[in-house]
mmCIF file as Biopython writes it, N, C-alpha, C and O atoms, coordinates in Angstrom:
data_model
#
loop_
_atom_site.group_PDB
_atom_site.id
_atom_site.type_symbol
_atom_site.label_atom_id
_atom_site.label_alt_id
_atom_site.label_comp_id
_atom_site.label_asym_id
_atom_site.label_entity_id
_atom_site.label_seq_id
_atom_site.pdbx_PDB_ins_code
_atom_site.Cartn_x
_atom_site.Cartn_y
_atom_site.Cartn_z
_atom_site.occupancy
_atom_site.B_iso_or_equiv
_atom_site.auth_seq_id
_atom_site.auth_asym_id
_atom_site.pdbx_PDB_model_num
ATOM 1   N N  . MET A ? 1  ? 114.824 132.315 179.341 1.0 0.0 1  A 1 
ATOM 2   C CA . MET A ? 1  ? 114.455 133.043 178.297 1.0 0.0 1  A 1 
ATOM 3   C C  . MET A ? 1  ? 115.687 133.906 177.983 1.0 0.0 1  A 1 
ATOM 4   O O  . MET A ? 1  ? 115.902 134.175 176.801 1.0 0.0 1  A 1 
ATOM 5   N N  . SER A ? 2  ? 116.565 134.391 178.997 1.0 0.0 2  A 1 
ATOM 6   C CA . SER A ? 2  ? 117.321 135.285 178.716 1.0 0.0 2  A 1 
ATOM 7   C C  . SER A ? 2  ? 118.829 134.728 178.128 1.0 0.0 2  A 1 
ATOM 8   O O  . SER A ? 2  ? 119.710 135.493 177.736 1.0 0.0 2  A 1 
ATOM 9   N N  . GLY A ? 3  ? 118.938 133.291 178.148 1.0 0.0 3  A 1 
ATOM 10  C CA . GLY A ? 3  ? 119.850 132.588 177.753 1.0 0.0 3  A 1 
ATOM 11  C C  . GLY A ? 3  ? 121.088 132.177 178.836 1.0 0.0 3  A 1 
ATOM 12  O O  . GLY A ? 3  ? 122.039 131.418 178.651 1.0 0.0 3  A 1 
ATOM 13  N N  . LYS A ? 4  ? 120.766 132.862 179.878 1.0 0.0 4  A 1 
ATOM 14  C CA . LYS A ? 4  ? 121.637 132.717 181.158 1.0 0.0 4  A 1 
ATOM 15  C C  . LYS A ? 4  ? 121.282 131.576 182.175 1.0 0.0 4  A 1 
ATOM 16  O O  . LYS A ? 4  ? 120.137 131.644 182.620 1.0 0.0 4  A 1 
ATOM 17  N N  . PRO A ? 5  ? 122.033 130.576 182.604 1.0 0.0 5  A 1 
ATOM 18  C CA . PRO A ? 5  ? 121.760 129.637 183.458 1.0 0.0 5  A 1 
ATOM 19  C C  . PRO A ? 5  ? 121.244 130.317 184.649 1.0 0.0 5  A 1 
ATOM 20  O O  . PRO A ? 5  ? 121.744 131.352 185.089 1.0 0.0 5  A 1 
ATOM 21  N N  . THR A ? 6  ? 120.262 129.736 185.147 1.0 0.0 6  A 1 
ATOM 22  C CA . THR A ? 6  ? 119.471 129.894 186.460 1.0 0.0 6  A 1 
ATOM 23  C C  . THR A ? 6  ? 119.383 128.664 187.241 1.0 0.0 6  A 1 
ATOM 24  O O  . THR A ? 6  ? 119.463 127.548 186.727 1.0 0.0 6  A 1 
ATOM 25  N N  . GLU A ? 7  ? 119.205 128.897 188.591 1.0 0.0 7  A 1 
ATOM 26  C CA . GLU A ? 7  ? 119.278 127.610 189.412 1.0 0.0 7  A 1 
ATOM 27  C C  . GLU A ? 7  ? 117.616 127.457 189.646 1.0 0.0 7  A 1 
ATOM 28  O O  . GLU A ? 7  ? 117.021 128.410 190.151 1.0 0.0 7  A 1 
ATOM 29  N N  . ALA A ? 8  ? 116.921 126.308 189.289 1.0 0.0 8  A 1 
ATOM 30  C CA . ALA A ? 8  ? 115.756 125.942 189.338 1.0 0.0 8  A 1 
ATOM 31  C C  . ALA A ? 8  ? 115.421 125.267 190.655 1.0 0.0 8  A 1 
ATOM 32  O O  . ALA A ? 8  ? 114.288 125.376 191.124 1.0 0.0 8  A 1 
ATOM 33  N N  . VAL A ? 9  ? 116.218 124.686 191.167 1.0 0.0 9  A 1 
ATOM 34  C CA . VAL A ? 9  ? 115.975 123.678 192.423 1.0 0.0 9  A 1 
ATOM 35  C C  . VAL A ? 9  ? 117.113 123.899 193.323 1.0 0.0 9  A 1 
ATOM 36  O O  . VAL A ? 9  ? 118.262 123.893 192.880 1.0 0.0 9  A 1 
ATOM 37  N N  . LYS A ? 10 ? 116.858 124.089 194.541 1.0 0.0 10 A 1 
ATOM 38  C CA . LYS A ? 10 ? 117.909 124.347 195.577 1.0 0.0 10 A 1 
ATOM 39  C C  . LYS A ? 10 ? 118.019 122.966 196.223 1.0 0.0 10 A 1 
ATOM 40  O O  . LYS A ? 10 ? 117.057 122.551 196.870 1.0 0.0 10 A 1 
ATOM 41  N N  . MET A ? 11 ? 119.155 122.202 196.091 1.0 0.0 11 A 1 
ATOM 42  C CA . MET A ? 11 ? 119.342 120.901 196.559 1.0 0.0 11 A 1 
ATOM 43  C C  . MET A ? 11 ? 120.229 120.853 197.798 1.0 0.0 11 A 1 
ATOM 44  O O  . MET A ? 11 ? 121.136 121.680 197.889 1.0 0.0 11 A 1 
ATOM 45  N N  . GLY A ? 12 ? 120.057 120.035 198.670 1.0 0.0 12 A 1 
ATOM 46  C CA . GLY A ? 12 ? 120.940 119.863 199.793 1.0 0.0 12 A 1 
ATOM 47  C C  . GLY A ? 12 ? 122.014 118.712 199.341 1.0 0.0 12 A 1 
ATOM 48  O O  . GLY A ? 12 ? 122.046 118.144 198.249 1.0 0.0 12 A 1 
ATOM 49  N N  . ALA A ? 13 ? 122.865 118.519 200.436 1.0 0.0 13 A 1 
ATOM 50  C CA . ALA A ? 13 ? 123.843 117.505 200.005 1.0 0.0 13 A 1 
ATOM 51  C C  . ALA A ? 13 ? 123.273 116.093 200.125 1.0 0.0 13 A 1 
ATOM 52  O O  . ALA A ? 13 ? 122.737 115.811 201.197 1.0 0.0 13 A 1 
ATOM 53  N N  . TYR A ? 14 ? 123.312 115.306 199.302 1.0 0.0 14 A 1 
ATOM 54  C CA . TYR A ? 14 ? 122.854 114.105 199.254 1.0 0.0 14 A 1 
ATOM 55  C C  . TYR A ? 14 ? 124.155 113.051 199.242 1.0 0.0 14 A 1 
ATOM 56  O O  . TYR A ? 14 ? 125.108 113.410 198.551 1.0 0.0 14 A 1 
ATOM 57  N N  . ALA A ? 15 ? 124.262 111.842 199.918 1.0 0.0 15 A 1 
ATOM 58  C CA . ALA A ? 15 ? 125.153 111.095 199.881 1.0 0.0 15 A 1 
ATOM 59  C C  . ALA A ? 15 ? 124.900 109.962 198.808 1.0 0.0 15 A 1 
ATOM 60  O O  . ALA A ? 15 ? 124.182 109.012 199.120 1.0 0.0 15 A 1 
ATOM 61  N N  . GLY A ? 16 ? 125.381 110.025 197.755 1.0 0.0 16 A 1 
ATOM 62  C CA . GLY A ? 16 ? 125.331 109.070 196.467 1.0 0.0 16 A 1 
ATOM 63  C C  . GLY A ? 16 ? 123.946 109.064 195.897 1.0 0.0 16 A 1 
ATOM 64  O O  . GLY A ? 16 ? 123.269 108.037 195.947 1.0 0.0 16 A 1 
ATOM 65  N N  . PRO A ? 17 ? 123.455 110.267 195.308 1.0 0.0 17 A 1 
ATOM 66  C CA . PRO A ? 17 ? 122.402 110.288 194.573 1.0 0.0 17 A 1 
ATOM 67  C C  . PRO A ? 17 ? 122.491 109.675 193.294 1.0 0.0 17 A 1 
ATOM 68  O O  . PRO A ? 17 ? 123.513 109.851 192.631 1.0 0.0 17 A 1 
ATOM 69  N N  . ALA A ? 18 ? 121.455 108.901 192.809 1.0 0.0 18 A 1 
ATOM 70  C CA . ALA A ? 18 ? 121.567 108.007 191.466 1.0 0.0 18 A 1 
ATOM 71  C C  . ALA A ? 18 ? 120.147 107.750 191.081 1.0 0.0 18 A 1 
ATOM 72  O O  . ALA A ? 18 ? 119.237 107.840 191.906 1.0 0.0 18 A 1 
ATOM 73  N N  . ASP A ? 19 ? 119.959 107.437 189.858 1.0 0.0 19 A 1 
ATOM 74  C CA . ASP A ? 19 ? 118.851 106.879 189.403 1.0 0.0 19 A 1 
ATOM 75  C C  . ASP A ? 19 ? 117.378 107.695 189.706 1.0 0.0 19 A 1 
ATOM 76  O O  . ASP A ? 19 ? 116.360 107.241 190.228 1.0 0.0 19 A 1 
ATOM 77  N N  . PHE A ? 20 ? 117.640 109.035 189.195 1.0 0.0 20 A 1 
ATOM 78  C CA . PHE A ? 20 ? 116.352 109.922 189.558 1.0 0.0 20 A 1 
ATOM 79  C C  . PHE A ? 20 ? 115.086 109.594 188.871 1.0 0.0 20 A 1 
ATOM 80  O O  . PHE A ? 20 ? 115.008 108.941 187.830 1.0 0.0 20 A 1 
ATOM 81  N N  . TYR A ? 21 ? 114.079 110.111 189.553 1.0 0.0 21 A 1 
ATOM 82  C CA . TYR A ? 21 ? 112.759 109.601 188.751 1.0 0.0 21 A 1 
ATOM 83  C C  . TYR A ? 21 ? 111.993 110.932 188.835 1.0 0.0 21 A 1 
ATOM 84  O O  . TYR A ? 21 ? 111.795 111.517 189.899 1.0 0.0 21 A 1 
ATOM 85  N N  . PHE A ? 22 ? 111.570 111.372 187.615 1.0 0.0 22 A 1 
ATOM 86  C CA . PHE A ? 22 ? 110.660 112.689 187.391 1.0 0.0 22 A 1 
ATOM 87  C C  . PHE A ? 22 ? 109.206 111.942 187.239 1.0 0.0 22 A 1 
ATOM 88  O O  . PHE A ? 22 ? 108.959 111.011 186.472 1.0 0.0 22 A 1 
ATOM 89  N N  . ASN A ? 23 ? 108.193 112.655 188.269 1.0 0.0 23 A 1 
ATOM 90  C CA . ASN A ? 23 ? 107.009 112.494 188.336 1.0 0.0 23 A 1 
ATOM 91  C C  . ASN A ? 23 ? 106.248 113.613 187.762 1.0 0.0 23 A 1 
ATOM 92  O O  . ASN A ? 23 ? 106.024 114.595 188.469 1.0 0.0 23 A 1 
ATOM 93  N N  . ALA A ? 24 ? 105.782 113.554 186.413 1.0 0.0 24 A 1 
ATOM 94  C CA . ALA A ? 24 ? 105.289 114.667 185.537 1.0 0.0 24 A 1 
ATOM 95  C C  . ALA A ? 24 ? 103.878 115.362 186.270 1.0 0.0 24 A 1 
ATOM 96  O O  . ALA A ? 24 ? 103.559 116.551 186.296 1.0 0.0 24 A 1 
ATOM 97  N N  . LYS A ? 25 ? 103.231 114.290 186.793 1.0 0.0 25 A 1 
ATOM 98  C CA . LYS A ? 25 ? 101.875 114.819 187.236 1.0 0.0 25 A 1 
ATOM 99  C C  . LYS A ? 25 ? 102.106 115.755 188.486 1.0 0.0 25 A 1 
ATOM 100 O O  . LYS A ? 25 ? 101.409 116.757 188.649 1.0 0.0 25 A 1 
ATOM 101 N N  . GLU A ? 26 ? 103.169 115.375 189.417 1.0 0.0 26 A 1 
ATOM 102 C CA . GLU A ? 26 ? 103.386 116.325 190.444 1.0 0.0 26 A 1 
ATOM 103 C C  . GLU A ? 26 ? 104.489 117.211 190.216 1.0 0.0 26 A 1 
ATOM 104 O O  . GLU A ? 26 ? 104.827 117.940 191.149 1.0 0.0 26 A 1 
ATOM 105 N N  . ASN A ? 27 ? 105.123 117.269 189.094 1.0 0.0 27 A 1 
ATOM 106 C CA . ASN A ? 27 ? 106.242 118.197 189.009 1.0 0.0 27 A 1 
ATOM 107 C C  . ASN A ? 27 ? 107.428 118.017 190.080 1.0 0.0 27 A 1 
ATOM 108 O O  . ASN A ? 27 ? 108.008 118.981 190.580 1.0 0.0 27 A 1 
ATOM 109 N N  . SER A ? 28 ? 107.726 116.673 190.376 1.0 0.0 28 A 1 
ATOM 110 C CA . SER A ? 28 ? 108.698 116.381 191.328 1.0 0.0 28 A 1 
ATOM 111 C C  . SER A ? 28 ? 109.739 115.433 190.790 1.0 0.0 28 A 1 
ATOM 112 O O  . SER A ? 28 ? 109.608 114.726 189.791 1.0 0.0 28 A 1 
ATOM 113 N N  . VAL A ? 29 ? 110.716 115.503 191.524 1.0 0.0 29 A 1 
ATOM 114 C CA . VAL A ? 29 ? 111.830 114.703 191.152 1.0 0.0 29 A 1 
ATOM 115 C C  . VAL A ? 29 ? 112.214 113.525 192.521 1.0 0.0 29 A 1 
ATOM 116 O O  . VAL A ? 29 ? 112.492 113.965 193.636 1.0 0.0 29 A 1 
ATOM 117 N N  . MET A ? 30 ? 112.190 112.561 192.334 1.0 0.0 30 A 1 
ATOM 118 C CA . MET A ? 30 ? 112.494 111.622 193.353 1.0 0.0 30 A 1 
ATOM 119 C C  . MET A ? 30 ? 113.985 111.421 193.517 1.0 0.0 30 A 1 
ATOM 120 O O  . MET A ? 30 ? 114.475 110.866 192.533 1.0 0.0 30 A 1 
ATOM 121 N N  . ILE A ? 31 ? 114.815 111.701 194.442 1.0 0.0 31 A 1 
ATOM 122 C CA . ILE A ? 31 ? 116.038 111.616 194.508 1.0 0.0 31 A 1 
ATOM 123 C C  . ILE A ? 31 ? 116.538 110.719 195.577 1.0 0.0 31 A 1 
ATOM 124 O O  . ILE A ? 31 ? 116.524 111.058 196.760 1.0 0.0 31 A 1 
ATOM 125 N N  . PRO A ? 32 ? 116.997 109.529 195.145 1.0 0.0 32 A 1 
ATOM 126 C CA . PRO A ? 32 ? 117.505 108.536 196.118 1.0 0.0 32 A 1 
ATOM 127 C C  . PRO A ? 32 ? 118.816 108.745 196.816 1.0 0.0 32 A 1 
ATOM 128 O O  . PRO A ? 32 ? 119.801 108.927 196.100 1.0 0.0 32 A 1 
ATOM 129 N N  . ASP A ? 33 ? 118.959 108.744 198.125 1.0 0.0 33 A 1 
ATOM 130 C CA . ASP A ? 33 ? 120.010 108.988 198.770 1.0 0.0 33 A 1 
ATOM 131 C C  . ASP A ? 33 ? 120.620 107.777 199.081 1.0 0.0 33 A 1 
ATOM 132 O O  . ASP A ? 33 ? 120.302 107.315 200.176 1.0 0.0 33 A 1 
ATOM 133 N N  . LEU A ? 34 ? 121.519 107.052 198.322 1.0 0.0 34 A 1 
ATOM 134 C CA . LEU A ? 34 ? 121.887 105.674 198.474 1.0 0.0 34 A 1 
ATOM 135 C C  . LEU A ? 34 ? 122.762 105.393 199.790 1.0 0.0 34 A 1 
ATOM 136 O O  . LEU A ? 34 ? 122.611 104.394 200.493 1.0 0.0 34 A 1 
ATOM 137 N N  . LEU A ? 35 ? 123.464 106.158 199.969 1.0 0.0 35 A 1 
ATOM 138 C CA . LEU A ? 35 ? 124.216 105.995 201.252 1.0 0.0 35 A 1 
ATOM 139 C C  . LEU A ? 35 ? 123.584 106.333 202.455 1.0 0.0 35 A 1 
ATOM 140 O O  . LEU A ? 35 ? 123.937 105.966 203.576 1.0 0.0 35 A 1 
ATOM 141 N N  . GLY A ? 36 ? 122.610 107.065 202.164 1.0 0.0 36 A 1 
ATOM 142 C CA . GLY A ? 36 ? 121.686 107.685 203.432 1.0 0.0 36 A 1 
ATOM 143 C C  . GLY A ? 36 ? 120.351 106.681 203.706 1.0 0.0 36 A 1 
ATOM 144 O O  . GLY A ? 36 ? 119.691 106.687 204.745 1.0 0.0 36 A 1 
ATOM 145 N N  . ASP A ? 37 ? 120.149 105.961 202.724 1.0 0.0 37 A 1 
ATOM 146 C CA . ASP A ? 37 ? 118.984 105.048 202.848 1.0 0.0 37 A 1 
ATOM 147 C C  . ASP A ? 37 ? 117.865 105.717 202.969 1.0 0.0 37 A 1 
ATOM 148 O O  . ASP A ? 37 ? 117.081 105.402 203.864 1.0 0.0 37 A 1 
ATOM 149 N N  . SER A ? 38 ? 117.590 106.730 202.121 1.0 0.0 38 A 1 
ATOM 150 C CA . SER A ? 38 ? 116.459 107.609 202.150 1.0 0.0 38 A 1 
ATOM 151 C C  . SER A ? 38 ? 115.992 108.046 200.561 1.0 0.0 38 A 1 
ATOM 152 O O  . SER A ? 38 ? 116.817 108.136 199.652 1.0 0.0 38 A 1 
ATOM 153 N N  . VAL A ? 39 ? 114.806 108.254 200.416 1.0 0.0 39 A 1 
ATOM 154 C CA . VAL A ? 39 ? 114.321 108.910 199.095 1.0 0.0 39 A 1 
ATOM 155 C C  . VAL A ? 39 ? 113.616 110.144 199.433 1.0 0.0 39 A 1 
ATOM 156 O O  . VAL A ? 39 ? 112.657 110.169 200.205 1.0 0.0 39 A 1 
ATOM 157 N N  . TYR A ? 40 ? 114.207 111.384 198.720 1.0 0.0 40 A 1 
ATOM 158 C CA . TYR A ? 40 ? 113.768 112.612 198.905 1.0 0.0 40 A 1 
ATOM 159 C C  . TYR A ? 40 ? 112.855 113.259 197.630 1.0 0.0 40 A 1 
ATOM 160 O O  . TYR A ? 40 ? 113.387 113.358 196.524 1.0 0.0 40 A 1 
ATOM 161 N N  . PRO A ? 41 ? 111.676 113.624 197.806 1.0 0.0 41 A 1 
ATOM 162 C CA . PRO A ? 41 ? 110.991 114.353 196.716 1.0 0.0 41 A 1 
ATOM 163 C C  . PRO A ? 41 ? 111.272 115.803 196.699 1.0 0.0 41 A 1 
ATOM 164 O O  . PRO A ? 41 ? 111.259 116.534 197.689 1.0 0.0 41 A 1 
ATOM 165 N N  . VAL A ? 42 ? 111.535 116.165 195.436 1.0 0.0 42 A 1 
ATOM 166 C CA . VAL A ? 42 ? 111.849 117.611 195.345 1.0 0.0 42 A 1 
ATOM 167 C C  . VAL A ? 42 ? 110.978 118.247 194.173 1.0 0.0 42 A 1 
ATOM 168 O O  . VAL A ? 42 ? 111.108 117.864 193.010 1.0 0.0 42 A 1 
ATOM 169 N N  . THR A ? 43 ? 110.090 119.231 194.549 1.0 0.0 43 A 1 
ATOM 170 C CA . THR A ? 43 ? 109.323 119.816 193.770 1.0 0.0 43 A 1 
ATOM 171 C C  . THR A ? 43 ? 110.060 120.694 192.644 1.0 0.0 43 A 1 
ATOM 172 O O  . THR A ? 43 ? 111.066 121.337 192.942 1.0 0.0 43 A 1 
ATOM 173 N N  . VAL A ? 44 ? 109.530 120.703 191.337 1.0 0.0 44 A 1 
ATOM 174 C CA . VAL A ? 44 ? 110.333 121.540 190.482 1.0 0.0 44 A 1 
ATOM 175 C C  . VAL A ? 44 ? 109.247 122.547 189.799 1.0 0.0 44 A 1 
ATOM 176 O O  . VAL A ? 44 ? 108.169 122.182 189.330 1.0 0.0 44 A 1 
ATOM 177 N N  . ASP A ? 45 ? 109.716 123.828 189.833 1.0 0.0 45 A 1 
ATOM 178 C CA . ASP A ? 45 ? 108.922 124.777 189.296 1.0 0.0 45 A 1 
ATOM 179 C C  . ASP A ? 45 ? 109.403 125.208 187.786 1.0 0.0 45 A 1 
ATOM 180 O O  . ASP A ? 45 ? 110.477 125.770 187.571 1.0 0.0 45 A 1 
ATOM 181 N N  . PHE A ? 46 ? 108.432 124.855 186.757 1.0 0.0 46 A 1 
ATOM 182 C CA . PHE A ? 46 ? 108.608 125.072 185.493 1.0 0.0 46 A 1 
ATOM 183 C C  . PHE A ? 46 ? 108.133 126.206 184.849 1.0 0.0 46 A 1 
ATOM 184 O O  . PHE A ? 46 ? 108.213 126.362 183.630 1.0 0.0 46 A 1 
ATOM 185 N N  . SER A ? 47 ? 107.577 127.109 185.722 1.0 0.0 47 A 1 
ATOM 186 C CA . SER A ? 47 ? 107.070 128.408 185.213 1.0 0.0 47 A 1 
ATOM 187 C C  . SER A ? 47 ? 108.217 129.253 184.517 1.0 0.0 47 A 1 
ATOM 188 O O  . SER A ? 47 ? 109.359 129.203 184.973 1.0 0.0 47 A 1 
ATOM 189 N N  . ILE A ? 48 ? 107.921 129.995 183.458 1.0 0.0 48 A 1 
ATOM 190 C CA . ILE A ? 48 ? 108.822 130.847 182.977 1.0 0.0 48 A 1 
ATOM 191 C C  . ILE A ? 48 ? 108.672 132.170 183.600 1.0 0.0 48 A 1 
ATOM 192 O O  . ILE A ? 48 ? 107.541 132.642 183.719 1.0 0.0 48 A 1 
ATOM 193 N N  . LYS A ? 49 ? 109.721 132.823 184.014 1.0 0.0 49 A 1 
ATOM 194 C CA . LYS A ? 49 ? 109.531 133.996 184.595 1.0 0.0 49 A 1 
ATOM 195 C C  . LYS A ? 49 ? 110.388 135.067 183.794 1.0 0.0 49 A 1 
ATOM 196 O O  . LYS A ? 49 ? 111.528 134.854 183.382 1.0 0.0 49 A 1 
ATOM 197 N N  . LYS A ? 50 ? 109.654 136.284 183.629 1.0 0.0 50 A 1 
ATOM 198 C CA . LYS A ? 50 ? 110.344 137.278 182.638 1.0 0.0 50 A 1 
ATOM 199 C C  . LYS A ? 50 ? 110.916 138.301 183.634 1.0 0.0 50 A 1 
ATOM 200 O O  . LYS A ? 50 ? 111.552 139.273 183.225 1.0 0.0 50 A 1 
#
């Protein structure tokens, strides 16, 4: 709302993240770690804070 960038999600270091999937029902993003052979769900908070 202020026009200034803010960090919405704290992410760790992933080795080769690509091809993200957004799950709208659960407000989460699935992040595949291609070199680590894993997939991580990250919850996204879309609430507007004033």
